[in-house]
C-alpha positions in Angstrom: 217.4 38.9 202.2 215.1 40.9 199.9 214.7 43.6 202.5 218.4 43.8 203.0 219.0 44.1 199.2 216.5 46.9 198.9 218.1 48.8 201.7 221.6 48.2 200.2 220.5 49.5 196.8 218.7 52.5 198.4 221.9 53.3 200.3 224.0 53.0 197.2 221.6 55.3 195.3 221.7 57.9 198.1 225.5 57.8 198.2 225.7 58.1 194.4 223.4 61.1 194.4 225.5 62.7 197.1 228.7 62.1 195.1 227.2 63.4 191.9 225.9 66.6 193.6 229.6 67.5 194.0 230.3 66.8 190.3 228.6 69.9 189.1 229.6 73.4 188.2 227.5 76.6 188.1 228.4 79.4 185.7 228.3 82.2 186.3 228.5 81.9 190.0 225.5 83.8 191.5 226.5 87.1 193.0 224.4 86.4 196.1 222.7 83.4 197.7 219.0 83.2 198.4 217.2 81.6 201.3 213.7 80.4 200.4 210.9 79.8 202.9 209.7 76.3 204.0 206.0 76.0 203.3 203.3 73.4 203.3 201.1 73.2 200.2 197.8 72.0 198.9 197.4 69.9 195.7 194.4 70.4 193.4 194.6 67.3 191.2 193.4 66.7 187.6 192.1 70.2 186.9 191.0 70.5 183.3 192.8 73.4 181.8 191.8 73.0 178.1 188.6 74.6 176.7 185.6 72.4 175.9 186.3 72.9 172.2 189.9 71.7 172.4 190.8 68.6 170.3 191.6 66.7 173.4 190.8 67.2 177.1 194.0 68.2 179.0 194.6 68.2 182.7 197.1 69.5 185.2 197.9 69.4 188.9 198.0 72.7 190.7 200.3 73.0 193.8 199.4 76.0 196.0 201.8 76.8 198.9 200.5 78.0 202.2 200.9 81.8 201.9 199.1 85.0 202.9 200.1 86.8 199.7 199.6 85.7 196.0 202.1 83.0 195.1 204.6 83.2 192.2 203.8 80.4 189.7 205.8 77.9 187.8 204.3 76.4 184.6 205.8 72.9 184.4 206.0 70.4 181.5 207.3 66.8 181.5 209.6 65.0 179.1 209.0 61.9 177.0 210.1 62.7 173.5 206.8 64.5 172.8 205.1 61.0 172.5 204.7 59.6 176.0 205.0 59.9 179.8 202.9 62.1 181.9 202.9 65.0 184.4 203.4 62.4 187.2 207.1 62.3 186.2 207.4 65.9 187.5 205.6 65.4 190.8 208.8 65.4 192.9 210.0 68.6 191.2 206.6 70.2 191.7 206.6 69.2 195.4 210.1 70.6 195.9 209.2 74.0 194.5 205.8 74.1 196.2 207.6 73.5 199.6 209.7 76.5 198.9 206.8 78.9 198.3 206.1 78.5 194.6 202.7 77.6 193.1 203.2 75.0 190.3 200.9 74.1 187.4 202.1 70.7 186.3 200.5 70.0 182.9 200.0 67.2 180.4 200.0 68.1 176.7 199.1 66.4 173.4 201.4 63.8 171.9 202.9 63.1 168.5 202.3 61.5 166.1 198.5 62.0 166.6 199.2 65.8 167.0 202.1 67.5 165.3 203.8 70.7 166.1 202.7 73.4 167.0 199.9 71.6 168.9 202.0 71.1 172.0 203.1 74.8 172.1 199.4 75.8 171.8 198.7 73.5 174.8 201.2 75.4 177.0 199.9 78.7 175.7 196.3 77.9 176.8 197.7 76.7 180.1 199.2 80.1 180.6 195.9 81.7 179.8 194.2 79.4 182.3 196.5 80.8 185.0 195.5 84.3 184.1 191.8 83.5 184.4 192.1 81.5 187.6 194.6 83.6 189.5 192.1 85.1 191.9 190.5 81.7 192.7 193.8 80.1 193.8 195.8 83.1 195.0 198.3 83.2 192.2 200.5 86.1 191.1 200.4 86.1 187.3 203.0 88.9 187.1 205.5 86.3 188.3 204.9 83.3 186.1 207.9 81.2 185.1 208.4 77.9 183.3 210.2 74.7 184.2 210.6 71.7 181.8 212.8 68.8 181.2 213.8 67.3 177.8 210.8 67.6 175.4 209.1 69.6 178.2 212.1 71.9 178.3 211.8 72.4 174.5 208.1 73.4 174.9 208.8 75.7 177.9 211.7 77.3 176.0 209.5 77.9 173.0 206.8 79.4 175.1 209.3 81.8 176.7 211.1 82.8 173.5 208.1 83.0 171.1 205.9 85.1 173.4 208.2 88.1 173.2 208.4 88.1 169.4 206.0 88.7 166.5 206.3 85.1 165.4 203.2 83.6 163.8 203.5 80.9 166.5 201.8 83.4 168.7 198.6 83.1 166.6 196.0 82.4 167.8 196.8 81.4 171.4 200.1 83.2 172.2 201.3 86.8 172.6 202.2 89.0 175.6 199.6 87.4 177.8 201.6 84.1 177.7 204.9 85.6 178.6 207.2 84.1 181.2 209.3 86.1 183.6 212.1 83.5 183.6 212.5 79.8 182.6 214.3 76.7 183.7 215.2 74.1 181.1 216.9 70.7 181.7 218.2 68.5 179.0 217.0 71.1 176.4 216.9 70.2 172.7 217.3 73.8 171.5 218.4 73.4 167.9 216.4 70.7 166.2 218.2 70.5 162.8 221.3 69.3 164.6 219.5 66.0 165.3 218.7 65.3 161.7 215.5 63.4 161.0 215.2 61.0 163.9 211.9 59.2 164.5 210.8 61.5 167.4 211.3 64.6 165.3 209.6 63.1 162.3 206.6 62.3 164.5 206.6 65.8 166.0 207.1 67.8 162.8 205.5 65.5 160.3 208.4 65.6 157.9 212.0 64.8 157.2 214.5 67.6 157.7 215.5 67.5 154.1 211.8 68.0 153.1 211.0 70.9 155.4 214.2 72.4 157.0 212.3 75.6 157.7 209.8 73.7 159.9 212.7 72.3 161.9 214.1 75.8 162.4 210.7 77.2 163.3 210.3 74.6 166.0 213.7 75.3 167.5 213.8 77.6 170.6 217.2 78.9 169.5 215.6 80.4 166.4 213.4 82.7 168.4 215.9 84.1 170.9 215.7 87.9 171.0 216.8 90.7 173.3 213.3 90.4 174.9 213.8 86.7 175.8 213.5 86.2 179.6 216.4 84.9 181.7 217.2 81.2 181.6 218.6 78.6 184.0 219.9 75.6 182.0 220.9 72.3 183.7 222.3 69.5 181.6 224.3 66.3 181.9 227.7 66.6 180.3 227.6 62.9 179.2 224.1 63.2 177.7 224.1 61.1 174.5 220.5 61.7 173.7 220.5 65.5 173.9 224.2 66.5 173.8 225.5 69.1 176.2 226.4 71.2 173.1 222.6 71.9 172.8 222.7 73.8 176.1 225.9 75.6 175.0 224.4 76.6 171.7 221.3 78.0 173.4 223.5 79.9 175.9 225.5 81.4 173.1 222.3 82.6 171.4 221.2 84.2 174.7 224.6 85.8 175.2 224.5 87.3 171.7 221.3 89.0 172.6 222.4 90.2 176.0 220.0 87.9 177.9 221.1 86.7 181.3 221.5 82.9 181.7 223.1 80.4 184.1 224.3 76.9 183.2 224.5 74.2 185.8 226.8 71.5 184.3 226.0 68.0 185.7 229.2 66.0 185.2 229.3 62.2 184.8 225.6 62.2 184.0 223.6 61.3 180.9 220.0 62.3 179.9 218.0 60.2 182.3 220.5 60.3 185.2 220.6 64.1 185.0 216.9 64.1 185.8 216.9 61.4 188.4 219.7 63.1 190.3 218.5 66.7 189.7 217.6 67.5 193.3 220.4 70.1 193.8 219.8 71.5 190.3 216.1 72.0 191.2 217.2 73.9 194.4 219.6 76.0 192.4 216.9 76.7 189.9 214.5 77.8 192.6 217.1 80.3 193.9 217.7 81.5 190.3 213.9 82.2 189.9 214.0 84.1 193.2 217.0 86.2 192.1 215.0 87.1 188.9 212.2 88.5 191.0 210.0 85.5 190.3 210.2 83.9 193.7 208.4 84.2 197.0 208.5 87.7 198.4 209.6 86.3 201.7 212.8 85.0 200.2 215.9 86.4 201.8 218.9 87.5 199.8 222.3 86.9 201.4 225.2 88.9 200.0 228.4 86.9 199.7 
């Protein structure tokens, strides 16, 4: 009976995922489709990417596809409200991208409240430097580094992408042009932090109430740093997300539009925050094709005109 129940539940979940895949819209519709290669990959687990002098040792898993030429790289960050979870949440996403010809550095980062912002951004910045230093060892193409994050991880990836192309003091001492991304993928993105008020997670991350330090909330918001030099973005978001409302993706898209930055939005209908991640298989595939269209995918990808 237990086996039958498990099979029944698995079948229902599979059918639900298939149904929800059809409940999505992609705007703007890509001008051409992309066929990505199918590749095997090797995983280098628990690589320490933080310097010996860093306040806390930080680790990552590096997925390297089987290729003869240097692989494009995706720097990946997990969700968890900046306070919990781990890179293992993103394993299935990393495996999906690695099987399509992308190298993936799936990282952990420091948590609030023990470490407040911008500690987490600094972690991603040094991870980006780690890629630059180790490109030759692992066969990586650091001229094609992109980012992929969900929820709080999307917030950090979006900050990394937007800040690196500005003169913000958040680039000091670990950021700057060497930490730039060619494109970014953000799912369930909290882009405009003051819109959330002073919830517990933000108080932990920023160490203050919104009313006490509104500038700190603005400074930690990716939407604040959008400029004409911001790289292209692929945004995927559940339209029924009650934790990070869909309006956050719309607000960020509007800021990108105002600066003439290319973006795509993948609306995941009938899904909330968690379900938009658990059923994100098609969104991940669309994101991979987006990265390829931005020149940040495998060189063996084939473009197919519509």
